[in-house]
C-alpha positions in Angstrom: 131.3 145.2 56.3 128.6 147.9 56.1 125.9 148.9 58.5 123.2 146.7 56.9 125.4 143.5 57.2 126.2 144.3 60.9 122.5 144.8 61.6 121.6 141.5 60.0 124.3 139.8 62.1 122.9 141.3 65.3 119.4 140.3 64.4 120.6 136.7 63.7 122.3 136.6 67.1 119.3 137.9 68.9 117.0 135.4 67.1 119.4 132.5 68.0 119.4 133.7 71.6 115.6 133.7 71.7 115.4 130.2 70.2 117.9 129.0 72.8 115.8 130.5 75.6 112.7 128.9 74.2 114.3 125.5 73.8 115.7 125.7 77.3 112.3 126.5 78.8 110.7 123.7 76.8 113.4 121.2 78.0 112.8 122.2 81.6 109.0 121.8 81.3 109.4 118.4 79.7 112.0 117.2 82.3 109.7 118.4 85.2 106.8 116.6 83.6 108.7 113.4 83.3 109.8 113.7 87.0 106.3 114.2 88.1 105.1 111.3 86.0 107.7 109.0 87.7 106.5 110.2 91.1 102.9 109.5 90.1 103.8 106.0 89.0 105.7 105.4 92.2 102.7 106.4 94.3 100.3 104.3 92.1 102.4 101.2 92.5 102.9 101.9 96.3 99.1 102.2 96.5 98.6 98.8 94.9 101.1 97.2 97.3 99.4 98.8 100.3 95.9 97.7 99.1 97.2 94.2 98.6 98.7 94.0 102.0 95.7 95.5 103.7 93.4 93.1 101.9 95.5 90.2 103.2 95.1 91.1 106.9 93.1 88.3 108.6 93.6 86.0 105.6 97.3 85.6 104.7 98.6 88.1 107.3 97.8 87.8 111.0 95.2 90.1 112.5 96.7 90.0 115.9 98.2 93.2 117.4 101.8 93.8 116.4 104.0 94.9 113.5 105.2 93.0 110.5 106.8 94.1 107.2 108.1 92.9 104.0 109.5 93.8 100.6 107.5 93.7 97.3 109.8 94.5 94.4 111.2 98.0 94.9 108.9 98.8 97.7 109.0 98.1 101.5 105.8 97.8 103.4 105.0 97.9 107.1 101.8 96.7 108.7 100.7 97.7 112.2 97.7 96.0 113.7 96.3 97.1 117.1 93.1 97.0 119.0 90.9 99.9 118.0 90.8 102.1 121.1 87.3 103.4 120.8 85.7 100.0 120.0 85.5 97.2 122.5 84.8 93.5 122.0 81.4 92.4 120.9 79.6 89.1 120.3 80.9 89.2 116.7 84.5 89.6 117.8 87.2 92.2 118.3 87.7 95.2 116.0 91.3 95.7 115.0 92.8 98.8 113.4 95.3 98.0 110.6 97.7 100.6 109.1 99.9 99.9 106.1 102.7 102.2 105.0 104.7 101.7 101.8 107.9 103.4 100.8 110.6 102.8 98.1 113.5 100.7 99.2 115.8 103.7 98.7 113.4 106.2 100.3 112.8 107.2 103.9 109.3 108.6 103.9 106.2 106.6 103.0 104.7 107.1 99.6 101.3 105.8 100.8 99.7 105.1 104.2 96.3 103.3 104.3 94.2 102.5 107.4 91.3 100.1 107.8 89.5 98.0 110.4 89.1 94.3 110.6 86.7 92.3 112.6 88.4 89.3 114.2 86.1 86.5 115.3 86.6 85.3 118.9 88.8 88.2 119.9 
């Protein structure tokens, strides 16, 4: 083997190493993107569950002070209703603060927490 053949072999090895590095970087970027997309989808679904439960307060869910919870698919929700501390009773009724937190069934920390107020007639 002469010098020119050895030089071509070294160039080919360097080119293969560069291609491998580029492909590895591209794979990492795509894997990270897919992981972020799954996280976004989880938060979006959790937000829909939280909105649904918050909308149901006073209609399908009680607006009395206390805590209730449930499961919706892969998500666990928790609703806390309490008297709003800064607002008292009025002729229209009592103002209640409602907070909904949603997490995955296999997760510990909430993906979404929403808070709202509900007017309850008659206190």
